[in-house]
C-alpha positions in Angstrom: -50.8 -73.3 131.6 -53.8 -75.0 130.7 -54.6 -78.9 131.4 -53.0 -80.0 128.0 -49.3 -79.0 129.0 -47.6 -81.9 130.1 -44.1 -80.2 130.1 -42.3 -76.9 130.6 -39.3 -75.7 129.1 -36.1 -74.5 131.9 -33.3 -72.4 131.5 -29.9 -73.8 132.0 -27.4 -72.2 130.0 -26.5 -69.2 127.9 -24.0 -69.2 125.5 -23.0 -65.8 123.3 -25.4 -66.5 120.5 -27.8 -69.1 122.1 -29.1 -70.8 125.2 -29.5 -74.5 126.4 -33.0 -75.4 128.0 -33.8 -78.9 129.9 -37.7 -80.2 128.9 -39.4 -81.4 132.0 -42.2 -83.0 132.8 -44.6 -81.3 134.3 -46.1 -83.6 136.7 -42.9 -85.1 138.5 -40.5 -82.3 137.6 -38.4 -85.6 135.8 -36.3 -84.1 132.7 -36.8 -85.5 129.6 -34.2 -83.8 127.6 -32.7 -80.8 126.4 -33.1 -78.2 123.0 -29.8 -76.8 122.1 -28.1 -74.9 118.7 -26.8 -77.8 116.6 -23.8 -76.1 114.7 -24.1 -79.2 111.5 -27.5 -78.9 111.7 -28.3 -74.7 111.8 -30.6 -75.4 114.1 -32.1 -75.8 117.6 -32.8 -79.4 118.2 -34.1 -82.2 120.6 -32.0 -84.3 122.4 -32.7 -87.3 124.6 -30.5 -87.4 128.1 -29.3 -90.5 126.6 -28.2 -88.8 123.4 -30.0 -91.8 120.6 -32.3 -89.4 119.7 -32.1 -85.7 118.0 -34.7 -84.2 116.7 -35.9 -81.2 114.3 -38.3 -78.9 114.8 -39.6 -80.6 111.4 -39.0 -84.0 112.5 -41.3 -83.1 115.4 -43.9 -81.5 113.4 -44.3 -84.7 111.1 -44.2 -86.6 113.9 -46.9 -84.9 115.3 -49.2 -85.2 112.5 -48.8 -88.6 111.9 -49.8 -89.0 115.9 -52.7 -86.5 114.8 -53.9 -88.8 111.9 -53.9 -91.9 113.8 -55.6 -91.2 116.6 -58.4 -89.2 113.9 -58.5 -92.4 112.3 -58.3 -94.4 115.9 -61.7 -91.9 117.1 -63.1 -92.9 113.5 -63.2 -96.4 113.4 -59.9 -96.7 110.8 -57.8 -98.0 113.9 -54.9 -96.4 112.5 -54.8 -98.1 109.0 -52.3 -95.4 107.0 -49.2 -96.7 105.9 -46.8 -93.7 106.1 -43.4 -94.5 104.4 
């Protein structure tokens, strides 16, 4: 593991065709949510413990790209000015 890794994935279940993992905070061993197969979406998704947020890899990639752009703009002195609707 590198110093940049703040989470880890703990296997918690195995179904006949899919697996289930807990997403854990590495520092405090605190659960952040679960990754499991979602039948209607036909893909693995991340679900918060409250069940109020379901994210596919595409959603997370889009958020990651937005965060990278905002961080770059902040570092470049543009202060996160991009409006991405």
